C-alpha positions as CSV (number, residue, x, y, z in Angstrom):
1,R,105.9,75.9,80.2
2,D,106.8,72.2,80.2
3,G,106.2,70.1,77.1
4,T,102.9,71.0,75.5
5,E,101.3,72.3,78.7
6,S,98.1,74.3,77.8
7,V,98.3,78.1,77.6
8,P,95.3,79.9,79.1
9,G,93.0,81.4,76.4
10,C,94.8,79.6,73.6
11,E,94.0,76.6,71.4
12,G,96.3,73.9,70.1
13,T,99.5,72.5,71.5
14,G,102.1,74.8,70.0
15,Q,105.7,73.8,70.1
16,S,107.0,71.6,72.9
17,A,108.8,73.6,75.7
18,K,108.2,77.0,74.0
19,D,106.7,79.8,76.0
20,Y,103.7,81.8,74.8
21,C,102.0,85.0,75.8
22,S,98.4,85.0,77.0
23,K,96.0,88.0,77.4
24,C,96.7,90.2,80.3
25,P,93.7,90.6,82.7
26,E,92.2,94.1,82.7
27,N,93.8,96.6,85.1
28,Y,96.6,94.2,85.8
29,L,100.3,95.4,85.4
30,C,101.7,93.8,82.2
31,T,104.8,94.7,80.2
32,F,104.1,95.2,76.4
33,G,107.2,97.0,75.3
34,D,110.3,98.9,76.2
35,E,112.3,101.8,74.7
36,G,109.5,102.3,72.2
37,L,109.7,98.8,70.8
38,P,107.9,96.9,69.4
39,V,106.4,100.0,67.7
40,G,103.0,98.3,67.4
41,S,102.7,98.2,71.3
42,F,102.7,102.0,71.6
43,P,101.0,104.1,72.8
44,L,100.5,101.9,75.9
45,G,97.2,101.5,77.5
46,E,96.2,101.6,81.2
47,C,98.4,99.4,83.4
48,Q,100.7,98.7,80.5
49,G,104.5,99.3,80.5
50,D,107.3,99.9,80.2
51,C,106.9,103.6,79.6
52,D,109.6,106.2,79.8
53,D,107.4,109.3,79.7
54,D,103.7,110.4,79.3
55,G,104.2,110.5,75.5
56,E,104.4,106.7,75.4
57,C,101.0,106.3,77.0
58,A,97.6,106.6,75.3
59,P,95.9,110.0,75.4
60,G,94.7,110.9,78.9
61,L,97.1,108.5,80.6
62,M,100.4,109.3,82.4
63,C,103.6,107.3,82.9
64,F,104.0,106.4,86.6
65,Q,107.7,106.4,87.4
66,R,108.2,103.9,90.2
67,D,110.8,102.2,92.4
68,G,110.9,98.5,92.6
69,T,107.4,97.1,92.7
70,E,105.7,100.3,94.0
71,E,101.9,100.2,93.6
72,V,100.5,101.9,90.5
73,P,97.3,103.8,91.0
74,G,94.3,102.0,89.6
75,C,96.3,98.8,88.7
76,S,96.7,95.5,90.4
77,G,99.6,93.1,90.5
78,L,103.3,93.8,91.1
79,G,104.5,94.0,87.5
80,E,108.2,93.8,86.8
81,S,110.5,95.4,89.3
82,G,111.8,98.8,88.2
83,R,109.4,99.0,85.2
84,D,107.1,102.0,84.8
85,Y,103.5,101.7,83.8
86,C,100.8,104.0,82.3
87,Y,97.8,104.9,84.6
């Protein structure tokens, strides 16, 4: 962001020129962790990544191994190229 541009879903101005996370829309591909870190992000929920295997996904979900920005069943958005997401 530039300067103290507002961040959707957040209050206050924060620090100038610093980037902040906002809440990911439901069923939209978002990256929450990688290689099991940060630990608090795992297990990953639906449409969350980056997973390496089914064990990194919440119970009942599987890790969709994809190429590039391949569509993930039940999810919208492109996500990050080469990242894998739970579905």
